[in-house]
N, C-alpha and C positions, 0 to 999 in steps of 0.2 A: 663526175665533175661536175655535174648537172644539179646534182641535190646540192653540194656545199655550196654552189653559186644561188641558188635558190634560199637555203637556210640563210647566208648571208644577208640576204633583202627583206627574208621574214624574221626579223629580231622579235616584234612583240609577241606576248605572251596572254596579255590582259589589258582590257579596255573599259577606262574608270570616265564618269561622269560626275563632275562636281559642281553643284548650283551654291553660291553664297550670298547670301543678303548684306549688306556692309552700308553703313549709314547712308540707308535711303534707295540705295541702288542696290539690283540684282544681275548677275551674271553668272552663265554656265559655262563651261569647257569640258572639251572629251580630249583625251589623251589617250594614246598606246603606248605600253611599255612593256618591257621583259620580265618585270612581276608585278604583281598587284601594287604593292606598298609603293614602287616608283612610278606606276601609273598615275596612282592616286595621290603621290606628292606632286607629280608636273602636272595635272590638274586643277591642282588647288593654286600652287604657282602661276599658272596661267590667268586663273581668277582674279588673284589679289596682284597682279600685274596690270590687270585692266581697269581694277576699280580703286587702285591707290596711286597717289606720287609721294614719294618720299620713305624714308627707311622706317619711320614711327608707325604711319599707317600701315605699310605692307607688314609689319610685324603683329600689329593688332588684328590685320585682316586673317594672317595666317592661324591664329588661335581663336576665331571666330568658327564657330559650331556651324557644318555646312547646312544649309536648309535640303540637300539632296544630296546622295550619295549612291551611284549605281556602278557597279564593277561586274565584268564579266570575263571568262577567261575565252581568247581566241582558239578557233580550229586551226 
């Protein structure tokens, strides 16, 4: 029973850090997620939410090549 409770709180399997330079500003964010893809997407979304306002800027930011990406598996 204790293992089930522990696993329910420990969902993340990956940690990704993403930095994006967008329109003269640079922001970095780190997100944990159950898969590398979800952690990377979450970090990118968080960065762009901080850097932009409006749908058009948000979409442009999401397509911007990150200046730094670092993902690792959590033990």
